[in-house]
C-alpha positions in Angstrom: 14.9 -4.0 49.5 14.7 -0.6 51.1 14.4 1.1 47.7 11.4 -0.9 46.8 9.7 0.1 50.0 10.2 3.7 48.9 9.2 4.0 45.2 10.3 7.6 45.0 13.8 6.7 46.2 14.0 4.0 43.6 12.8 6.2 40.8 15.3 9.0 41.7 18.3 6.6 41.7 20.3 7.4 38.6 21.6 3.9 38.3 18.1 2.5 38.4 17.0 5.0 35.8 20.0 4.2 33.6 19.0 0.5 33.4 15.3 1.4 33.0 16.0 3.7 30.1 18.3 1.1 28.6 15.4 -1.5 28.8 12.9 0.9 27.2 15.3 1.6 24.3 15.6 -2.1 23.7 11.9 -2.9 23.6 11.5 -2.5 19.8 14.6 -4.6 19.3 13.2 -7.4 21.5 10.0 -7.5 19.5 11.8 -7.5 16.2 14.2 -10.1 17.5 11.2 -12.4 17.8 9.3 -11.4 14.6 12.0 -11.0 12.0 13.5 -14.0 10.1 17.2 -14.0 10.9 19.9 -16.7 11.5 21.8 -16.9 14.8 24.7 -14.6 13.7 22.4 -11.9 12.4 20.4 -12.1 15.7 23.6 -11.6 17.7 24.6 -8.6 15.6 21.0 -7.3 15.7 20.9 -7.2 19.5 24.4 -6.7 20.7 25.5 -3.8 18.5 22.6 -1.6 19.5 22.8 -2.7 23.1 26.4 -1.6 23.3 25.6 1.7 21.6 22.7 2.5 24.0 24.8 1.7 27.0 27.5 4.1 25.8 25.1 6.9 25.0 23.3 6.7 28.3 26.7 6.8 30.1 27.8 9.9 28.4 26.1 12.2 30.8 26.0 12.1 34.6 22.3 12.3 34.3 21.0 9.7 31.8 17.7 11.6 31.4 19.5 14.2 29.3 20.4 11.5 26.7 16.8 10.2 26.8 15.5 13.6 25.7 18.2 13.9 23.1 17.1 10.5 21.8 13.5 11.6 21.6 13.3 11.0 17.8 14.4 7.4 18.5 11.7 7.0 21.1 9.1 8.3 18.6 10.3 5.8 16.0 10.2 3.1 18.7 6.5 3.9 19.4 5.8 4.0 15.6 7.5 0.6 15.2 5.5 -1.0 18.0 2.2 0.2 16.6 3.1 -1.2 13.2 4.1 -4.5 14.7 0.7 -4.6 16.4 -0.9 -3.9 13.0 1.2 -6.1 10.7 2.9 -8.6 13.0 6.4 -8.2 11.4 9.0 -6.0 9.7 10.6 -2.7 10.4 9.1 0.7 9.5 9.2 0.7 5.7 10.1 3.5 3.3 6.6 3.2 1.9 5.2 3.7 5.4 6.9 7.1 5.8 5.6 8.0 2.3 2.1 6.9 3.5 2.3 9.5 6.2 2.5 12.2 3.5 0.0 10.6 1.2 -2.8 9.7 3.6 -5.4 12.3 4.4 -6.4 13.0 8.0 -9.9 11.4 7.6 -8.3 8.1 6.6 -5.8 8.3 9.4 -8.5 8.8 12.0 -10.6 5.9 10.7 -7.6 3.7 11.3 -6.2 5.1 14.5 -9.6 4.8 16.2 -9.3 1.0 15.7 -5.7 0.8 17.0 -6.5 2.0 20.6 -4.8 -1.0 22.3 -1.5 -0.4 20.6 -1.7 3.4 21.0 -2.4 3.0 24.7 0.5 0.6 25.0 3.1 2.9 23.6 1.7 5.8 25.6 2.1 3.7 28.8 5.6 2.8 27.9 7.0 6.1 26.5 5.3 8.9 28.4 6.5 7.7 31.9 9.9 7.2 30.3 10.0 10.9 29.3 8.7 11.9 32.7 11.3 9.9 34.5 13.9 11.5 32.2 12.9 14.9 33.6 13.1 13.4 37.1 16.7 12.3 36.2 17.6 15.7 34.9 16.2 17.6 38.0 17.6 15.2 40.5 20.6 16.2 42.6 22.0 12.7 42.2 24.3 11.8 39.4 26.0 8.7 37.9 29.4 8.2 39.5 32.5 8.5 37.5 33.5 4.8 38.2 30.0 3.6 37.1 30.2 5.6 33.9 33.7 4.4 33.1 32.7 0.7 33.7 29.5 1.2 31.7 31.5 2.6 28.7 34.0 -0.2 28.8 31.3 -2.8 28.9 29.5 -1.0 26.1 32.6 -1.0 23.9 33.0 -4.8 24.4 29.4 -5.6 23.7 29.3 -3.3 20.7 32.5 -4.9 19.2 31.0 -8.3 19.9 27.9 -7.4 18.0 29.9 -5.9 15.1 32.1 -9.1 14.9 29.0 -11.1 14.1 28.3 -9.0 11.0 30.8 -10.8 8.7 29.5 -14.2 10.0 25.9 -13.1 9.2 27.0 -12.0 5.7 28.7 -15.3 5.1 25.6 -17.3 5.9 23.3 -14.8 4.2 25.0 -12.7 1.4 22.0 -10.3 1.3 22.6 -9.3 5.0 23.5 -5.6 5.4 23.7 -3.7 8.7 21.9 -0.7 7.1 19.1 -3.0 5.9 18.7 -5.5 8.7 19.8 -3.9 12.0 17.3 -1.6 13.8 17.4 1.4 14.0 20.0 1.8 11.3 17.5 0.4 8.8 14.8 2.8 9.8 17.1 5.8 9.3 18.1 4.4 6.0 14.5 4.1 5.0 13.9 7.7 6.1 16.6 8.8 3.8 15.2 6.9 0.9 11.7 8.3 1.6 13.1 11.8 1.6 14.8 11.2 -1.7 11.7 9.8 -3.3 9.6 12.7 -2.0 12.0 15.2 -3.5 11.9 13.3 -6.8 8.1 13.3 -6.9 8.1 17.1 -6.2 10.4 17.6 -9.1 8.2 15.4 -11.4 6.6 18.3 -13.3 10.1 19.4 -14.4 11.6 15.9 -15.1 8.6 14.8 -17.2 7.8 18.2 -18.9 9.4 17.3 -22.3 8.0 13.8 -22.4 5.7 12.7 -25.2 4.2 9.3 -26.1 4.1 10.2 -29.8 0.7 8.5 -29.6 -1.8 8.2 -32.4 -5.1 6.4 -32.9 -5.3 3.3 -35.2 -9.1 3.8 -35.5 -11.4 5.7 -37.8 -11.3 9.4 -36.8 -15.0 9.8 -37.4 -16.0 6.9 -35.2 -17.4 7.6 -31.7 -15.2 5.8 -29.1 -15.6 5.7 -25.3 -13.2 4.0 -23.0 -13.4 4.0 -19.2 -10.6 2.9 -16.9 -11.9 2.1 -13.4 -9.3 1.8 -10.6 -10.8 0.2 -7.6 -9.6 0.6 -4.0 -8.7 -2.3 -1.6 -10.9 -4.8 -3.4 -9.6 -8.3 -3.2 -10.5 -11.1 -5.6 -11.2 -13.5 -2.7 -14.5 -11.7 -1.9 -15.8 -11.4 -5.4 -18.7 -13.6 -6.3 -17.4 -13.8 -9.8 -14.3 -15.5 -8.4 -16.2 -18.3 -6.6 -16.7 -16.6 -3.3 -19.6 -18.2 -1.4 -21.6 -15.0 -1.1 -23.4 -13.2 -3.9 -21.3 -10.0 -3.8 -21.4 -9.4 -7.6 -25.0 -9.8 -8.6 -24.9 -7.2 -11.4 -21.6 -8.3 -13.0 -22.6 -12.0 -13.0 -25.6 -11.1 -15.3 -23.5 -8.9 -17.6 -22.8 -10.2 -21.2 -19.5 -9.6 -22.9 -17.7 -9.6 -19.5 -14.3 -11.3 -19.1 -12.7 -11.7 -15.7 -9.1 -12.7 -15.2 -8.7 -15.2 -12.5 -4.9 -15.0 -11.8 -4.3 -11.3 -11.5 -1.8 -9.9 -8.9 -1.0 -6.4 -8.0 2.7 -5.4 -8.2 2.4 -3.2 -5.1 0.3 -3.1 -1.9 0.4 0.7 -1.3 -1.9 3.1 -3.3 0.8 5.7 -3.9 2.8 3.0 -5.9 0.1 0.7 -7.2 -2.1 3.3 -8.9 0.8 4.9 -10.8 1.7 1.4 -12.1 -1.8 1.0 -13.4 -1.8 4.4 -15.1 1.7 4.5 -16.6 4.4 2.3 -18.2 6.1 2.0 -14.8 6.3 -1.5 -13.3 8.2 -3.4 -10.6 10.8 -4.1 -13.3 11.2 -0.5 -14.2 9.6 1.7 -11.6 12.0 4.6 -12.0 10.7 5.4 -15.5 7.7 7.0 -13.8 9.8 10.0 -12.7 10.4 10.8 -16.4 7.2 9.8 -18.2 3.5 10.9 -18.2 0.4 8.8 -17.7 -2.0 7.0 -20.0 -4.2 10.1 -20.0 -1.6 12.0 -22.0 -1.3 9.1 -24.5 -5.1 9.3 -25.2 -5.0 13.1 -25.4 -2.2 12.9 -27.9 -4.3 10.5 -29.9 -7.2 13.0 -30.1 -9.4 11.9 -27.2 -11.1 14.3 -24.8 -10.1 13.1 -21.3 -11.4 13.2 -17.7 -10.2 12.0 -14.3 -12.8 11.6 -11.6 -11.7 10.6 -8.1 -13.6 9.8 -4.9 -10.4 10.3 -2.9 -8.6 13.4 -1.7 -5.5 14.6 -3.5 -2.6 13.1 -1.6 0.5 14.8 -2.9 1.5 11.8 -5.0 1.9 10.9 -8.7 -1.9 10.4 -8.8 -2.4 14.1 -8.5 0.1 14.9 -11.3 -1.6 12.3 -13.5 -5.0 13.7 -12.8 -3.9 17.1 -13.8 -3.0 15.8 -17.3 -6.8 15.4 -18.1 -8.9 18.0 -19.8 -11.2 17.8 -16.7 -10.2 16.4 -13.3 -12.4 16.4 -10.2 -11.7 15.1 -6.7 -15.1 14.7 -5.1 -13.9 14.9 -1.6 -12.3 18.2 -2.3 -15.6 19.8 -3.2 -17.1 21.6 -0.1 -20.6 21.1 -1.5 -20.3 17.4 -1.5 -20.9 15.1 1.5 -17.9 14.3 3.6 -17.9 10.7 2.3 -19.6 10.7 -1.1 -20.3 7.2 -2.5 -18.5 6.0 -5.7 -21.9 6.2 -7.5 -21.4 9.9 -7.6 -18.6 9.4 -10.1 -20.9 7.5 -12.4 -23.1 10.6 -12.6 -20.0 12.8 -13.4 -19.0 10.3 -16.2 -22.5 10.3 -17.6 -22.6 14.1 -17.6 -19.2 14.2 -19.3 -20.3 11.8 -22.0 -23.5 13.9 -22.6 -21.5 17.2 -22.8 -19.3 15.8 -25.6 -21.6 13.6 -27.8 -19.4 13.7 -30.9 -15.9 13.3 -29.3 -13.7 10.4 -28.6 -13.8 10.0 -24.9 -11.3 8.5 -22.3 -12.3 8.6 -18.6 -10.4 7.4 -15.6 -12.4 6.8 -12.4 -10.5 6.4 -9.1 -12.8 4.8 -6.6 -12.8 4.7 -2.8 -14.2 1.2 -3.1 -13.5 -0.9 -0.1 -11.3 1.3 1.9 -11.7 1.0 5.7 -14.1 1.9 7.3 -16.0 -0.4 5.0 -19.5 0.4 6.2 -19.0 4.0 5.2 -18.7 3.1 1.5 -22.4 2.4 0.9 -25.8 3.8 2.0 -27.3 2.1 5.1 -30.2 1.1 2.9 -27.9 -1.0 0.8 -26.5 -3.0 3.7 -27.2 -6.5 2.3 -25.1 -8.4 4.9 -25.8 -7.5 8.5 -24.8 -6.6 11.1 -22.2 -4.4 9.6 -21.3 -1.7 12.1 -17.7 -2.2 13.2 -17.0 -1.2 16.8 -13.8 -3.1 17.3 -11.4 -4.9 15.0 -10.7 -8.3 16.5 -11.3 -12.0 15.7 -14.4 -12.0 17.8 -16.1 -9.4 15.6 -14.6 -10.6 12.3 -18.0 -11.6 10.9 -19.2 -8.0 11.3 -16.1 -6.8 9.6 -16.6 -9.2 6.6 -20.3 -8.2 6.3 -19.3 -4.6 5.9 -16.5 -5.4 3.5 -18.8 -7.6 1.4 -21.3 -4.8 1.3 -18.6 -2.5 -0.1 -17.9 -5.1 -2.8 -21.6 -5.1 -3.7 -21.3 -1.3 -3.9 -18.5 -1.6 -6.4 -20.5 -4.1 -8.4 -23.3 -1.5 -8.6 -20.9 1.2 -9.8 -19.5 -1.1 -12.5 -22.9 -2.3 -13.6 -24.2 1.3 -13.8 -21.2 2.3 -15.9 -21.6 -0.6 -18.2 -25.3 0.1 -18.7 -24.5 3.7 -19.6 -21.8 2.7 -22.0 -24.0 0.1 -23.6 -26.3 2.9 -24.6 -23.6 4.5 -26.7 -24.0 4.4 -30.4 -20.3 4.2 -31.0 -17.9 1.6 -29.6 -17.3 1.4 -25.9 -15.2 -0.6 -23.4 -14.5 -0.7 -19.7 -11.4 -2.0 -17.9 -11.4 -2.5 -14.1 -9.0 -3.7 -11.5 -8.1 -2.8 -7.9 -5.0 -1.1 -6.8 -4.4 -3.9 -4.2 -6.3 -6.1 -1.8 -6.8 -6.3 1.9 -6.2 -8.4 5.0 -9.1 -9.0 7.3 -7.9 -11.2 10.1 -8.1 -14.1 7.7 -5.9 -16.7 9.5 -3.8 -17.2 12.7 -1.6 -14.2 11.8 -4.5 -11.8 12.3 -3.2 -9.4 9.6 -5.4 -6.4 9.0 -5.5 -3.8 6.2 -2.8 -3.4 3.5 0.6 -1.7 2.9 2.4 -4.1 5.2 6.1 -4.3 4.6 5.6 -8.0 3.8 2.5 -8.5 1.7 0.1 -11.4 1.9 -1.9 -13.3 -0.7 -5.0 -11.3 0.2 -3.3 -8.0 -0.5 -2.1 -9.0 -3.9 -4.8 -11.1 -5.6 -7.1 -8.6 -7.2 -10.1 -8.6 -9.5 -9.4 -7.8 -13.1 -12.4 -7.3 -15.4 -13.0 -6.3 -19.0 -16.3 -5.4 -20.7 -16.8 -4.5 -24.4 -20.0 -3.3 -26.1 -21.7 -5.2 -28.9 -20.7 -2.4 -31.3 -17.1 -2.7 -30.2 -17.1 -6.5 -30.7 -18.5 -6.1 -34.2 -15.9 -3.5 -35.1 -13.0 -5.3 -33.5 -13.9 -9.0 -33.5 -10.5 -10.3 -32.4 -10.3 -8.5 -29.0 -12.9 -10.4 -26.9 -11.7 -13.8 -28.1 -8.1 -12.9 -27.2 -9.2 -11.7 -23.8 -11.1 -14.9 -23.1 -8.1 -17.0 -24.2 -5.9 -15.1 -21.8 -8.4 -15.0 -18.9 -6.9 -17.9 -17.0 -3.3 -17.0 -17.6 -1.1 -15.3 -14.9 -1.1 -11.5 -15.2 0.3 -8.6 -13.1 -1.0 -5.1 -12.7 1.7 -3.7 -15.0 -0.4 -5.2 -17.8 -3.2 -2.7 -17.2 -1.6 0.3 -19.0 -0.7 -1.8 -22.1 -4.1 -3.5 -22.2 -5.9 -0.1 -22.1 -3.8 1.3 -24.9 -4.4 -1.9 -27.0 -8.1 -1.8 -26.1 -8.3 1.8 -27.3 -6.3 1.3 -30.4 -3.6 3.8 -29.3 -0.4 3.3 -31.1 2.8 4.3 -29.4 6.4 3.0 -28.9 5.5 2.6 -25.2 2.8 0.1 -25.8 3.9 -3.5 -25.4 1.3 -6.0 -26.7 3.1 -8.9 -25.0 1.7 -7.4 -21.8 -1.8 -6.7 -23.2 -4.4 -9.3 -22.1 -6.5 -8.4 -25.1 -3.8 -9.2 -27.6 -2.9 -12.6 -29.1 0.7 -11.6 -28.5 0.3 -11.6 -24.7 3.0 -13.6 -23.0 3.3 -14.8 -19.5 6.4 -13.2 -17.9 8.2 -13.8 -14.6 6.0 -12.2 -11.9 7.6 -9.6 -9.6 6.5 -7.6 -6.7 7.8 -4.0 -6.1 9.5 -4.1 -2.7 9.9 -1.2 -0.3 13.2 -0.1 -1.9 11.6 -0.1 -5.4 13.3 -3.3 -6.5 11.6 -6.2 -8.3 11.2 -9.3 -6.1 10.2 -12.6 -7.6 7.2 -14.0 -5.8 9.3 -16.7 -4.0 11.5 -13.9 -2.5 8.6 -11.7 -1.2 8.3 -13.4 2.1 5.0 -15.2 1.7 4.1 -17.6 4.6 2.6 -21.1 4.3 -0.9 -19.6 4.8 -0.3 -17.5 1.6 1.0 -20.5 -0.4 -2.1 -22.5 0.6 -4.3 -19.8 -0.9 -2.2 -19.6 -4.1 -2.7 -23.4 -4.4 -6.4 -23.3 -3.5 -7.2 -20.7 -6.1 -5.0 -22.2 -8.8 -2.7 -19.2 -9.0 0.8 -19.6 -10.6 3.6 -19.5 -8.0 6.2 -18.2 -8.2 
């Protein structure tokens, strides 16, 4: 008891510090032990093997604080892991999460971090004192005795071997079990390696795709004026669209729009922008994502077919494939990159850019891609204060108690998207030639919807709310007269299951672009459309059937309630 009466004596005792450091290193393991789905053998391997390794590492020096500082990268990953568990409730740091660090701008990061104060404070309280005590350990005159270190190493070896011995048992009960995939922190370091490899591959994209050509040509009359607009939404989930039966009137403009078809059972194949948007803009899919490293985007297909092209974005360049695809266009503009624009311009500014582009080239065939900021958090910054239809909408804290305010702001952002689409359709309807617009969102969003309290998107294990997205088609009267089979085919397919990989093929079909890369069995405006097995692109870029994704009962209830096909 005497040490507890003298705190400084307790905190300068190397044995006490040894066990304290060991406990801190195990904190992420203990949380993951609780959150991750594992059988008993996997749990034993998951906990015992790292425990033995940490015990041995801390016993290597007479002052364990030295090893703590050598393991600083591991402490950093532990802090990162705990914040993500606070945010998502489960799973290790994913490969996509590391890539998100490189493809998320500082403004987005600050918008999020400012709402994660509790978790940030928690990891600071845990890890900063640990590093301070490691310095105390290093500067202390005391050391771990030779006998203590020897016994610690022997115990560590036995515990480590016990953990390793459970690995074959775990693999017997679960053939998919792999130490580098399922034991922390080995799986995190494996994901870092994968993220690095993918980053290098994306950097090399200009070279690996340089010789690619679609061999595209237009099936339509060369003299006819054609205007096609592809609109890529951001973080818009179908559950909050009035068109989809939501209890609030969030789509007043679209609900009054003739010639509009909305697809009720559309799912995104990815829940992270740096993967979901390229799937929409290219032939890449969960089934063949790697083709993206060799092929160009739909912009090049339309260019080859004789269209003048433009890419307008209300997001910052993010060092991803989106930037490369944008550069393929004759004109590409990132609004947030323009120092003369407001810090957070609204998506309606892109409507003005599109209208100007159409006016500048009145005789050309036109293809425009708009990449919205849509419903990206902070939601209340996506629309003018004067257009706050649902109030109050100023989010001070993200928690269940204030969820109604959160939803008000989100629903207002959906109304802002409705306004953008309505304005675009009105402008396109004024065209003398044929015109069409195709819209979907890159992914959806969690908003503390059920007892899991999930928030945002890009979680390692997606939810229903992150994947069920709006998917809309509008065609002008002149288009319908010129191509009378398109709208009926779309209506016939509007209740059938579709994934986001259909967007690329639908747009090519809609625009009459002929190429060997177009697959009409994936085009929702074609009578050849066929329902195929639905897959999600997992963190390691492998296609997962929906029943292998990891959906919980809450997700399945929403699939059933909305009449969505599962799996």
